[in-house]
PyMOL Python script that loads the backbone (N, CA, C, O; Angstrom):
from pymol import cmd

cmd.read_pdbstr("""\
ATOM      1  N   MET A   1       4.931  -0.071   8.782  1.00  0.00           N
ATOM      2  CA  MET A   1       4.525   1.276   9.121  1.00  0.00           C
ATOM      3  C   MET A   1       3.745   1.834   7.943  1.00  0.00           C
ATOM      4  O   MET A   1       4.206   1.788   6.803  1.00  0.00           O
ATOM      5  N   GLY A   2       2.588   2.350   8.218  1.00  0.00           N
ATOM      6  CA  GLY A   2       1.745   2.897   7.166  1.00  0.00           C
ATOM      7  C   GLY A   2       1.965   4.375   6.947  1.00  0.00           C
ATOM      8  O   GLY A   2       2.804   5.007   7.590  1.00  0.00           O
ATOM      9  N   ILE A   3       1.190   4.908   6.023  1.00  0.00           N
ATOM     10  CA  ILE A   3       1.319   6.316   5.694  1.00  0.00           C
ATOM     11  C   ILE A   3       0.891   7.185   6.880  1.00  0.00           C
ATOM     12  O   ILE A   3       1.497   8.225   7.133  1.00  0.00           O
ATOM     13  N   GLY A   4      -0.137   6.770   7.600  1.00  0.00           N
ATOM     14  CA  GLY A   4      -0.603   7.550   8.747  1.00  0.00           C
ATOM     15  C   GLY A   4       0.450   7.665   9.838  1.00  0.00           C
ATOM     16  O   GLY A   4       0.667   8.750  10.378  1.00  0.00           O
ATOM     17  N   THR A   5       1.103   6.561  10.166  1.00  0.00           N
ATOM     18  CA  THR A   5       2.162   6.578  11.173  1.00  0.00           C
ATOM     19  C   THR A   5       3.338   7.422  10.708  1.00  0.00           C
ATOM     20  O   THR A   5       3.930   8.164  11.491  1.00  0.00           O
ATOM     21  N   SER A   6       3.673   7.303   9.429  1.00  0.00           N
ATOM     22  CA  SER A   6       4.782   8.086   8.879  1.00  0.00           C
ATOM     23  C   SER A   6       4.484   9.581   8.928  1.00  0.00           C
ATOM     24  O   SER A   6       5.355  10.378   9.278  1.00  0.00           O
ATOM     25  N   LEU A   7       3.266   9.958   8.582  1.00  0.00           N
ATOM     26  CA  LEU A   7       2.895  11.376   8.662  1.00  0.00           C
ATOM     27  C   LEU A   7       2.913  11.877  10.109  1.00  0.00           C
ATOM     28  O   LEU A   7       3.304  13.014  10.373  1.00  0.00           O
ATOM     29  N   PHE A   8       2.492  11.028  11.034  1.00  0.00           N
ATOM     30  CA  PHE A   8       2.523  11.400  12.452  1.00  0.00           C
ATOM     31  C   PHE A   8       3.965  11.638  12.911  1.00  0.00           C
ATOM     32  O   PHE A   8       4.247  12.635  13.576  1.00  0.00           O
ATOM     33  N   LEU A   9       4.881  10.720  12.556  1.00  0.00           N
ATOM     34  CA  LEU A   9       6.282  10.893  12.929  1.00  0.00           C
ATOM     35  C   LEU A   9       6.876  12.142  12.295  1.00  0.00           C
ATOM     36  O   LEU A   9       7.647  12.862  12.929  1.00  0.00           O
ATOM     37  N   LEU A  10       6.518  12.393  11.054  1.00  0.00           N
ATOM     38  CA  LEU A  10       6.996  13.588  10.367  1.00  0.00           C
ATOM     39  C   LEU A  10       6.501  14.859  11.069  1.00  0.00           C
ATOM     40  O   LEU A  10       7.260  15.814  11.234  1.00  0.00           O
ATOM     41  N   ALA A  11       5.239  14.869  11.479  1.00  0.00           N
ATOM     42  CA  ALA A  11       4.672  16.044  12.158  1.00  0.00           C
ATOM     43  C   ALA A  11       5.291  16.250  13.535  1.00  0.00           C
ATOM     44  O   ALA A  11       5.626  17.377  13.899  1.00  0.00           O
ATOM     45  N   VAL A  12       5.447  15.176  14.301  1.00  0.00           N
ATOM     46  CA  VAL A  12       6.050  15.296  15.626  1.00  0.00           C
ATOM     47  C   VAL A  12       7.502  15.758  15.499  1.00  0.00           C
ATOM     48  O   VAL A  12       7.961  16.591  16.280  1.00  0.00           O
ATOM     49  N   GLY A  13       8.211  15.224  14.529  1.00  0.00           N
ATOM     50  CA  GLY A  13       9.590  15.655  14.306  1.00  0.00           C
ATOM     51  C   GLY A  13       9.685  17.119  13.932  1.00  0.00           C
ATOM     52  O   GLY A  13      10.584  17.821  14.395  1.00  0.00           O
ATOM     53  N   ALA A  14       8.761  17.595  13.092  1.00  0.00           N
ATOM     54  CA  ALA A  14       8.774  19.005  12.701  1.00  0.00           C
ATOM     55  C   ALA A  14       8.470  19.906  13.898  1.00  0.00           C
ATOM     56  O   ALA A  14       9.062  20.976  14.034  1.00  0.00           O
ATOM     57  N   VAL A  15       7.553  19.480  14.761  1.00  0.00           N
ATOM     58  CA  VAL A  15       7.254  20.272  15.959  1.00  0.00           C
ATOM     59  C   VAL A  15       8.478  20.322  16.869  1.00  0.00           C
ATOM     60  O   VAL A  15       8.827  21.386  17.381  1.00  0.00           O
ATOM     61  N   LEU A  16       9.131  19.182  17.073  1.00  0.00           N
ATOM     62  CA  LEU A  16      10.308  19.170  17.934  1.00  0.00           C
ATOM     63  C   LEU A  16      11.449  19.995  17.340  1.00  0.00           C
ATOM     64  O   LEU A  16      12.207  20.632  18.071  1.00  0.00           O
ATOM     65  N   ARG A  17      11.563  19.979  16.043  1.00  0.00           N
ATOM     66  CA  ARG A  17      12.677  20.692  15.399  1.00  0.00           C
ATOM     67  C   ARG A  17      12.438  22.193  15.326  1.00  0.00           C
ATOM     68  O   ARG A  17      13.337  22.975  15.635  1.00  0.00           O
ATOM     69  N   PHE A  18      11.248  22.604  14.926  1.00  0.00           N
ATOM     70  CA  PHE A  18      11.023  24.011  14.621  1.00  0.00           C
ATOM     71  C   PHE A  18      10.238  24.784  15.679  1.00  0.00           C
ATOM     72  O   PHE A  18      10.382  26.003  15.764  1.00  0.00           O
ATOM     73  N   ALA A  19       9.420  24.124  16.481  1.00  0.00           N
ATOM     74  CA  ALA A  19       8.527  24.846  17.384  1.00  0.00           C
ATOM     75  C   ALA A  19       8.954  24.805  18.842  1.00  0.00           C
ATOM     76  O   ALA A  19       8.519  25.645  19.630  1.00  0.00           O
ATOM     77  N   VAL A  20       9.786  23.860  19.217  1.00  0.00           N
ATOM     78  CA  VAL A  20      10.174  23.739  20.621  1.00  0.00           C
ATOM     79  C   VAL A  20      11.470  24.510  20.837  1.00  0.00           C
ATOM     80  O   VAL A  20      12.438  24.350  20.093  1.00  0.00           O
ATOM     81  N   ASP A  21      11.468  25.341  21.862  1.00  0.00           N
ATOM     82  CA  ASP A  21      12.646  26.139  22.187  1.00  0.00           C
ATOM     83  C   ASP A  21      13.074  25.786  23.613  1.00  0.00           C
ATOM     84  O   ASP A  21      12.764  26.506  24.562  1.00  0.00           O
ATOM     85  N   VAL A  22      13.796  24.659  23.749  1.00  0.00           N
ATOM     86  CA  VAL A  22      14.213  24.165  25.053  1.00  0.00           C
ATOM     87  C   VAL A  22      15.698  23.826  24.984  1.00  0.00           C
ATOM     88  O   VAL A  22      16.166  23.255  23.999  1.00  0.00           O
ATOM     89  N   THR A  23      16.421  24.175  26.016  1.00  0.00           N
ATOM     90  CA  THR A  23      17.825  23.795  26.126  1.00  0.00           C
ATOM     91  C   THR A  23      17.936  22.709  27.184  1.00  0.00           C
ATOM     92  O   THR A  23      17.539  22.908  28.332  1.00  0.00           O
ATOM     93  N   THR A  24      18.478  21.559  26.794  1.00  0.00           N
ATOM     94  CA  THR A  24      18.597  20.431  27.712  1.00  0.00           C
ATOM     95  C   THR A  24      20.042  19.983  27.775  1.00  0.00           C
ATOM     96  O   THR A  24      20.825  20.246  26.862  1.00  0.00           O
ATOM     97  N   ASN A  25      20.390  19.312  28.846  1.00  0.00           N
ATOM     98  CA  ASN A  25      21.718  18.716  28.987  1.00  0.00           C
ATOM     99  C   ASN A  25      21.629  17.239  28.642  1.00  0.00           C
ATOM    100  O   ASN A  25      20.672  16.570  29.030  1.00  0.00           O
ATOM    101  N   GLY A  26      22.598  16.732  27.929  1.00  0.00           N
ATOM    102  CA  GLY A  26      22.647  15.301  27.634  1.00  0.00           C
ATOM    103  C   GLY A  26      22.196  14.949  26.241  1.00  0.00           C
ATOM    104  O   GLY A  26      22.778  14.052  25.631  1.00  0.00           O
ATOM    105  N   PHE A  27      21.183  15.612  25.702  1.00  0.00           N
ATOM    106  CA  PHE A  27      20.747  15.351  24.333  1.00  0.00           C
ATOM    107  C   PHE A  27      20.117  16.612  23.765  1.00  0.00           C
ATOM    108  O   PHE A  27      19.676  17.497  24.499  1.00  0.00           O
ATOM    109  N   ASN A  28      20.086  16.670  22.454  1.00  0.00           N
ATOM    110  CA  ASN A  28      19.545  17.836  21.765  1.00  0.00           C
ATOM    111  C   ASN A  28      18.176  17.482  21.201  1.00  0.00           C
ATOM    112  O   ASN A  28      18.072  16.605  20.344  1.00  0.00           O
ATOM    113  N   ILE A  29      17.142  18.140  21.659  1.00  0.00           N
ATOM    114  CA  ILE A  29      15.768  17.841  21.231  1.00  0.00           C
ATOM    115  C   ILE A  29      15.558  18.151  19.757  1.00  0.00           C
ATOM    116  O   ILE A  29      14.703  17.541  19.115  1.00  0.00           O
ATOM    117  N   HIS A  30      16.325  19.090  19.211  1.00  0.00           N
ATOM    118  CA  HIS A  30      16.213  19.422  17.796  1.00  0.00           C
ATOM    119  C   HIS A  30      16.732  18.274  16.925  1.00  0.00           C
ATOM    120  O   HIS A  30      16.180  18.000  15.859  1.00  0.00           O
ATOM    121  N   ASN A  31      17.788  17.609  17.381  1.00  0.00           N
ATOM    122  CA  ASN A  31      18.300  16.453  16.635  1.00  0.00           C
ATOM    123  C   ASN A  31      17.297  15.302  16.649  1.00  0.00           C
ATOM    124  O   ASN A  31      17.156  14.594  15.652  1.00  0.00           O
ATOM    125  N   ILE A  32      16.610  15.111  17.752  1.00  0.00           N
ATOM    126  CA  ILE A  32      15.573  14.075  17.811  1.00  0.00           C
ATOM    127  C   ILE A  32      14.465  14.401  16.815  1.00  0.00           C
ATOM    128  O   ILE A  32      13.932  13.500  16.167  1.00  0.00           O
ATOM    129  N   GLY A  33      14.114  15.674  16.688  1.00  0.00           N
ATOM    130  CA  GLY A  33      13.114  16.079  15.705  1.00  0.00           C
ATOM    131  C   GLY A  33      13.553  15.778  14.285  1.00  0.00           C
ATOM    132  O   GLY A  33      12.753  15.312  13.474  1.00  0.00           O
ATOM    133  N   VAL A  34      14.809  16.036  13.977  1.00  0.00           N
ATOM    134  CA  VAL A  34      15.334  15.733  12.635  1.00  0.00           C
ATOM    135  C   VAL A  34      15.304  14.232  12.384  1.00  0.00           C
ATOM    136  O   VAL A  34      14.932  13.792  11.296  1.00  0.00           O
ATOM    137  N   ILE A  35      15.691  13.450  13.375  1.00  0.00           N
ATOM    138  CA  ILE A  35      15.685  11.988  13.229  1.00  0.00           C
ATOM    139  C   ILE A  35      14.263  11.490  12.983  1.00  0.00           C
ATOM    140  O   ILE A  35      14.055  10.644  12.113  1.00  0.00           O
ATOM    141  N   LEU A  36      13.286  11.994  13.726  1.00  0.00           N
ATOM    142  CA  LEU A  36      11.893  11.576  13.513  1.00  0.00           C
ATOM    143  C   LEU A  36      11.387  11.979  12.134  1.00  0.00           C
ATOM    144  O   LEU A  36      10.639  11.227  11.509  1.00  0.00           O
ATOM    145  N   MET A  37      11.785  13.158  11.650  1.00  0.00           N
ATOM    146  CA  MET A  37      11.365  13.572  10.307  1.00  0.00           C
ATOM    147  C   MET A  37      11.968  12.670   9.240  1.00  0.00           C
ATOM    148  O   MET A  37      11.296  12.332   8.266  1.00  0.00           O
ATOM    149  N   VAL A  38      13.225  12.277   9.410  1.00  0.00           N
ATOM    150  CA  VAL A  38      13.867  11.378   8.437  1.00  0.00           C
ATOM    151  C   VAL A  38      13.186  10.017   8.450  1.00  0.00           C
ATOM    152  O   VAL A  38      12.919   9.452   7.390  1.00  0.00           O
ATOM    153  N   ILE A  39      12.905   9.487   9.623  1.00  0.00           N
ATOM    154  CA  ILE A  39      12.222   8.188   9.714  1.00  0.00           C
ATOM    155  C   ILE A  39      10.829   8.271   9.100  1.00  0.00           C
ATOM    156  O   ILE A  39      10.409   7.346   8.405  1.00  0.00           O
ATOM    157  N   GLY A  40      10.108   9.359   9.344  1.00  0.00           N
ATOM    158  CA  GLY A  40       8.781   9.533   8.747  1.00  0.00           C
ATOM    159  C   GLY A  40       8.843   9.621   7.233  1.00  0.00           C
ATOM    160  O   GLY A  40       7.999   9.047   6.545  1.00  0.00           O
ATOM    161  N   ALA A  41       9.839  10.339   6.699  1.00  0.00           N
ATOM    162  CA  ALA A  41       9.976  10.457   5.244  1.00  0.00           C
ATOM    163  C   ALA A  41      10.320   9.116   4.608  1.00  0.00           C
ATOM    164  O   ALA A  41       9.790   8.779   3.549  1.00  0.00           O
ATOM    165  N   ILE A  42      11.199   8.349   5.241  1.00  0.00           N
ATOM    166  CA  ILE A  42      11.537   7.014   4.730  1.00  0.00           C
ATOM    167  C   ILE A  42      10.303   6.114   4.774  1.00  0.00           C
ATOM    168  O   ILE A  42      10.067   5.345   3.842  1.00  0.00           O
ATOM    169  N   GLY A  43       9.518   6.201   5.842  1.00  0.00           N
ATOM    170  CA  GLY A  43       8.290   5.407   5.940  1.00  0.00           C
ATOM    171  C   GLY A  43       7.290   5.751   4.859  1.00  0.00           C
ATOM    172  O   GLY A  43       6.642   4.858   4.312  1.00  0.00           O
ATOM    173  N   ILE A  44       7.149   7.039   4.534  1.00  0.00           N
ATOM    174  CA  ILE A  44       6.231   7.441   3.463  1.00  0.00           C
ATOM    175  C   ILE A  44       6.708   6.899   2.128  1.00  0.00           C
ATOM    176  O   ILE A  44       5.909   6.383   1.346  1.00  0.00           O
ATOM    177  N   LEU A  45       7.998   7.012   1.859  1.00  0.00           N
ATOM    178  CA  LEU A  45       8.540   6.508   0.588  1.00  0.00           C
ATOM    179  C   LEU A  45       8.360   4.995   0.459  1.00  0.00           C
ATOM    180  O   LEU A  45       8.007   4.503  -0.612  1.00  0.00           O
ATOM    181  N   LEU A  46       8.601   4.260   1.537  1.00  0.00           N
ATOM    182  CA  LEU A  46       8.412   2.809   1.493  1.00  0.00           C
ATOM    183  C   LEU A  46       6.937   2.442   1.335  1.00  0.00           C
ATOM    184  O   LEU A  46       6.607   1.498   0.618  1.00  0.00           O
ATOM    185  N   SER A  47       6.060   3.175   1.994  1.00  0.00           N
ATOM    186  CA  SER A  47       4.626   2.903   1.857  1.00  0.00           C
ATOM    187  C   SER A  47       4.156   3.134   0.426  1.00  0.00           C
ATOM    188  O   SER A  47       3.366   2.352  -0.103  1.00  0.00           O
ATOM    189  N   LEU A  48       4.637   4.201  -0.199  1.00  0.00           N
ATOM    190  CA  LEU A  48       4.258   4.466  -1.583  1.00  0.00           C
ATOM    191  C   LEU A  48       4.875   3.457  -2.547  1.00  0.00           C
ATOM    192  O   LEU A  48       4.256   3.095  -3.548  1.00  0.00           O
ATOM    193  N   ALA A  49       6.089   3.004  -2.250  1.00  0.00           N
ATOM    194  CA  ALA A  49       6.752   2.047  -3.132  1.00  0.00           C
ATOM    195  C   ALA A  49       6.050   0.690  -3.116  1.00  0.00           C
ATOM    196  O   ALA A  49       5.966   0.023  -4.147  1.00  0.00           O
ATOM    197  N   PHE A  50       5.546   0.280  -1.951  1.00  0.00           N
ATOM    198  CA  PHE A  50       4.908  -1.028  -1.826  1.00  0.00           C
ATOM    199  C   PHE A  50       3.391  -0.943  -1.818  1.00  0.00           C
ATOM    200  O   PHE A  50       2.732  -1.918  -1.457  1.00  0.00           O
ATOM    201  N   TRP A  51       2.818   0.183  -2.200  1.00  0.00           N
ATOM    202  CA  TRP A  51       1.367   0.382  -2.169  1.00  0.00           C
ATOM    203  C   TRP A  51       0.650  -0.645  -3.029  1.00  0.00           C
ATOM    204  O   TRP A  51      -0.377  -1.181  -2.611  1.00  0.00           O
ATOM    205  N   ASN A  52       1.160  -0.933  -4.216  1.00  0.00           N
ATOM    206  CA  ASN A  52       0.500  -1.863  -5.133  1.00  0.00           C
ATOM    207  C   ASN A  52       0.481  -3.276  -4.566  1.00  0.00           C
ATOM    208  O   ASN A  52      -0.508  -3.988  -4.740  1.00  0.00           O
ATOM    209  N   SER A  53       1.544  -3.698  -3.895  1.00  0.00           N
ATOM    210  CA  SER A  53       1.576  -5.054  -3.364  1.00  0.00           C
ATOM    211  C   SER A  53       0.686  -5.205  -2.130  1.00  0.00           C
ATOM    212  O   SER A  53       0.340  -6.327  -1.760  1.00  0.00           O
ATOM    213  N   TRP A  54       0.308  -4.088  -1.484  1.00  0.00           N
ATOM    214  CA  TRP A  54      -0.577  -4.156  -0.322  1.00  0.00           C
ATOM    215  C   TRP A  54      -2.043  -4.056  -0.703  1.00  0.00           C
ATOM    216  O   TRP A  54      -2.901  -3.986   0.177  1.00  0.00           O
ATOM    217  N   GLY A  55      -2.347  -4.047  -1.985  1.00  0.00           N
ATOM    218  CA  GLY A  55      -3.733  -3.993  -2.419  1.00  0.00           C
ATOM    219  C   GLY A  55      -4.266  -2.596  -2.555  1.00  0.00           C
ATOM    220  O   GLY A  55      -5.456  -2.364  -2.341  1.00  0.00           O
ATOM    221  N   GLY A  56      -3.425  -1.671  -2.901  1.00  0.00           N
ATOM    222  CA  GLY A  56      -3.872  -0.302  -3.103  1.00  0.00           C
ATOM    223  C   GLY A  56      -4.605  -0.199  -4.438  1.00  0.00           C
ATOM    224  O   GLY A  56      -5.599  -0.895  -4.646  1.00  0.00           O
ATOM    225  N   MET A  57      -4.143   0.637  -5.325  1.00  0.00           N
ATOM    226  CA  MET A  57      -4.768   0.807  -6.625  1.00  0.00           C
ATOM    227  C   MET A  57      -4.549  -0.466  -7.455  1.00  0.00           C
ATOM    228  O   MET A  57      -3.406  -0.859  -7.688  1.00  0.00           O
ATOM    229  N   GLY A  58      -5.608  -1.097  -7.890  1.00  0.00           N
ATOM    230  CA  GLY A  58      -5.484  -2.373  -8.597  1.00  0.00           C
ATOM    231  C   GLY A  58      -5.432  -3.489  -7.570  1.00  0.00           C
ATOM    232  O   GLY A  58      -6.328  -3.613  -6.735  1.00  0.00           O
ATOM    233  N   GLY A  59      -4.405  -4.286  -7.627  1.00  0.00           N
ATOM    234  CA  GLY A  59      -4.212  -5.306  -6.600  1.00  0.00           C
ATOM    235  C   GLY A  59      -4.974  -6.581  -6.894  1.00  0.00           C
ATOM    236  O   GLY A  59      -5.252  -6.895  -8.051  1.00  0.00           O
ATOM    237  N   TYR A  60      -5.312  -7.313  -5.849  1.00  0.00           N
ATOM    238  CA  TYR A  60      -5.908  -8.633  -5.941  1.00  0.00           C
ATOM    239  C   TYR A  60      -7.425  -8.521  -5.930  1.00  0.00           C
ATOM    240  O   TYR A  60      -8.002  -7.772  -5.143  1.00  0.00           O
ATOM    241  N   ARG A  61      -8.059  -9.281  -6.817  1.00  0.00           N
ATOM    242  CA  ARG A  61      -9.514  -9.258  -6.890  1.00  0.00           C
ATOM    243  C   ARG A  61     -10.032 -10.689  -6.893  1.00  0.00           C
ATOM    244  O   ARG A  61      -9.493 -11.538  -7.604  1.00  0.00           O
ATOM    245  N   ARG A  62     -11.065 -10.967  -6.114  1.00  0.00           N
ATOM    246  CA  ARG A  62     -11.687 -12.286  -6.084  1.00  0.00           C
ATOM    247  C   ARG A  62     -13.132 -12.115  -6.525  1.00  0.00           C
ATOM    248  O   ARG A  62     -13.868 -11.281  -5.999  1.00  0.00           O
ATOM    249  N   GLU A  63     -13.515 -12.916  -7.492  1.00  0.00           N
ATOM    250  CA  GLU A  63     -14.846 -12.800  -8.060  1.00  0.00           C
ATOM    251  C   GLU A  63     -15.522 -14.169  -8.015  1.00  0.00           C
ATOM    252  O   GLU A  63     -14.915 -15.171  -8.392  1.00  0.00           O
ATOM    253  N   THR A  64     -16.761 -14.216  -7.561  1.00  0.00           N
ATOM    254  CA  THR A  64     -17.521 -15.454  -7.514  1.00  0.00           C
ATOM    255  C   THR A  64     -18.578 -15.409  -8.616  1.00  0.00           C
ATOM    256  O   THR A  64     -19.380 -14.479  -8.697  1.00  0.00           O
ATOM    257  N   VAL A  65     -18.556 -16.441  -9.461  1.00  0.00           N
ATOM    258  CA  VAL A  65     -19.503 -16.528 -10.568  1.00  0.00           C
ATOM    259  C   VAL A  65     -20.377 -17.753 -10.339  1.00  0.00           C
ATOM    260  O   VAL A  65     -19.866 -18.854 -10.136  1.00  0.00           O
ATOM    261  N   VAL A  66     -21.672 -17.568 -10.371  1.00  0.00           N
ATOM    262  CA  VAL A  66     -22.594 -18.680 -10.177  1.00  0.00           C
ATOM    263  C   VAL A  66     -23.154 -19.069 -11.543  1.00  0.00           C
ATOM    264  O   VAL A  66     -23.792 -18.264 -12.222  1.00  0.00           O
ATOM    265  N   ASP A  67     -22.900 -20.331 -11.932  1.00  0.00           N
ATOM    266  CA  ASP A  67     -23.466 -20.849 -13.178  1.00  0.00           C
ATOM    267  C   ASP A  67     -24.885 -21.337 -12.903  1.00  0.00           C
ATOM    268  O   ASP A  67     -25.132 -22.015 -11.906  1.00  0.00           O
ATOM    269  N   GLY A  68     -25.800 -20.993 -13.779  1.00  0.00           N
ATOM    270  CA  GLY A  68     -27.204 -21.279 -13.518  1.00  0.00           C
ATOM    271  C   GLY A  68     -27.720 -22.567 -14.141  1.00  0.00           C
ATOM    272  O   GLY A  68     -28.915 -22.646 -14.423  1.00  0.00           O
ATOM    273  N   GLY A  69     -26.898 -23.570 -14.371  1.00  0.00           N
ATOM    274  CA  GLY A  69     -27.363 -24.829 -14.964  1.00  0.00           C
ATOM    275  C   GLY A  69     -28.134 -25.680 -13.972  1.00  0.00           C
ATOM    276  O   GLY A  69     -28.322 -25.277 -12.824  1.00  0.00           O
ATOM    277  N   PRO A  70     -28.588 -26.872 -14.407  1.00  0.00           N
ATOM    278  CA  PRO A  70     -29.368 -27.742 -13.522  1.00  0.00           C
ATOM    279  C   PRO A  70     -28.567 -28.239 -12.314  1.00  0.00           C
ATOM    280  O   PRO A  70     -29.156 -28.579 -11.288  1.00  0.00           O
ATOM    281  N   SER A  71     -27.243 -28.285 -12.419  1.00  0.00           N
ATOM    282  CA  SER A  71     -26.457 -28.804 -11.298  1.00  0.00           C
ATOM    283  C   SER A  71     -26.171 -27.726 -10.251  1.00  0.00           C
ATOM    284  O   SER A  71     -25.694 -28.038  -9.160  1.00  0.00           O
ATOM    285  N   ARG A  72     -26.454 -26.477 -10.566  1.00  0.00           N
ATOM    286  CA  ARG A  72     -26.242 -25.345  -9.662  1.00  0.00           C
ATOM    287  C   ARG A  72     -24.805 -25.308  -9.132  1.00  0.00           C
ATOM    288  O   ARG A  72     -24.581 -25.125  -7.935  1.00  0.00           O
ATOM    289  N   ARG A  73     -23.832 -25.486 -10.041  1.00  0.00           N
ATOM    290  CA  ARG A  73     -22.422 -25.458  -9.660  1.00  0.00           C
ATOM    291  C   ARG A  73     -21.984 -24.017  -9.405  1.00  0.00           C
ATOM    292  O   ARG A  73     -22.531 -23.070  -9.971  1.00  0.00           O
ATOM    293  N   ARG A  74     -20.984 -23.883  -8.540  1.00  0.00           N
ATOM    294  CA  ARG A  74     -20.377 -22.577  -8.302  1.00  0.00           C
ATOM    295  C   ARG A  74     -18.938 -22.626  -8.783  1.00  0.00           C
ATOM    296  O   ARG A  74     -18.214 -23.585  -8.519  1.00  0.00           O
ATOM    297  N   ARG A  75     -18.539 -21.592  -9.484  1.00  0.00           N
ATOM    298  CA  ARG A  75     -17.184 -21.494  -9.975  1.00  0.00           C
ATOM    299  C   ARG A  75     -16.569 -20.224  -9.390  1.00  0.00           C
ATOM    300  O   ARG A  75     -17.144 -19.141  -9.500  1.00  0.00           O
ATOM    301  N   VAL A  76     -15.401 -20.364  -8.768  1.00  0.00           N
ATOM    302  CA  VAL A  76     -14.702 -19.230  -8.185  1.00  0.00           C
ATOM    303  C   VAL A  76     -13.516 -18.905  -9.080  1.00  0.00           C
ATOM    304  O   VAL A  76     -12.701 -19.771  -9.399  1.00  0.00           O
ATOM    305  N   VAL A  77     -13.437 -17.643  -9.477  1.00  0.00           N
ATOM    306  CA  VAL A  77     -12.359 -17.193 -10.342  1.00  0.00           C
ATOM    307  C   VAL A  77     -11.471 -16.256  -9.548  1.00  0.00           C
ATOM    308  O   VAL A  77     -11.927 -15.232  -9.040  1.00  0.00           O
ATOM    309  N   ASP A  78     -10.194 -16.614  -9.444  1.00  0.00           N
ATOM    310  CA  ASP A  78      -9.231 -15.752  -8.776  1.00  0.00           C
ATOM    311  C   ASP A  78      -8.381 -15.068  -9.841  1.00  0.00           C
ATOM    312  O   ASP A  78      -7.813 -15.720 -10.718  1.00  0.00           O
ATOM    313  N   GLU A  79      -8.305 -13.752  -9.749  1.00  0.00           N
ATOM    314  CA  GLU A  79      -7.505 -13.001 -10.694  1.00  0.00           C
ATOM    315  C   GLU A  79      -6.593 -12.063  -9.920  1.00  0.00           C
ATOM    316  O   GLU A  79      -6.970 -11.512  -8.887  1.00  0.00           O
ATOM    317  N   GLU A  80      -5.392 -11.897 -10.440  1.00  0.00           N
ATOM    318  CA  GLU A  80      -4.498 -10.906  -9.885  1.00  0.00           C
ATOM    319  C   GLU A  80      -4.289  -9.850 -10.939  1.00  0.00           C
ATOM    320  O   GLU A  80      -3.736 -10.122 -12.005  1.00  0.00           O
ATOM    321  N   VAL A  81      -4.733  -8.642 -10.643  1.00  0.00           N
ATOM    322  CA  VAL A  81      -4.629  -7.542 -11.570  1.00  0.00           C
ATOM    323  C   VAL A  81      -3.319  -6.827 -11.313  1.00  0.00           C
ATOM    324  O   VAL A  81      -3.042  -6.412 -10.188  1.00  0.00           O
ATOM    325  N   VAL A  82      -2.523  -6.684 -12.339  1.00  0.00           N
ATOM    326  CA  VAL A  82      -1.215  -6.043 -12.170  1.00  0.00           C
ATOM    327  C   VAL A  82      -1.245  -4.678 -12.798  1.00  0.00           C
ATOM    328  O   VAL A  82      -0.243  -3.963 -12.770  1.00  0.00           O
TER     329      VAL A  82
END
""", "prot")
cmd.dss("prot")
cmd.show_as("cartoon", "prot")
cmd.util.cbc("prot")
cmd.orient("prot")
């Protein structure tokens, strides 16, 4: 789950919790809103915690260097920036 999905769940949960004024039998719509907000907040925290491993700021870089000698060899350098 990405940050966009987490923000969407957080927004839908806030609307259900604070903006909807409905009384239903069998389940409480306000509790569903709270549950969606908690799931959205956990998703945002997990997305931020694993941002670096998903290639966010920094991350993995692949660079191709062409050597210009008579053999016209290509050298590929793989670097992982931490």
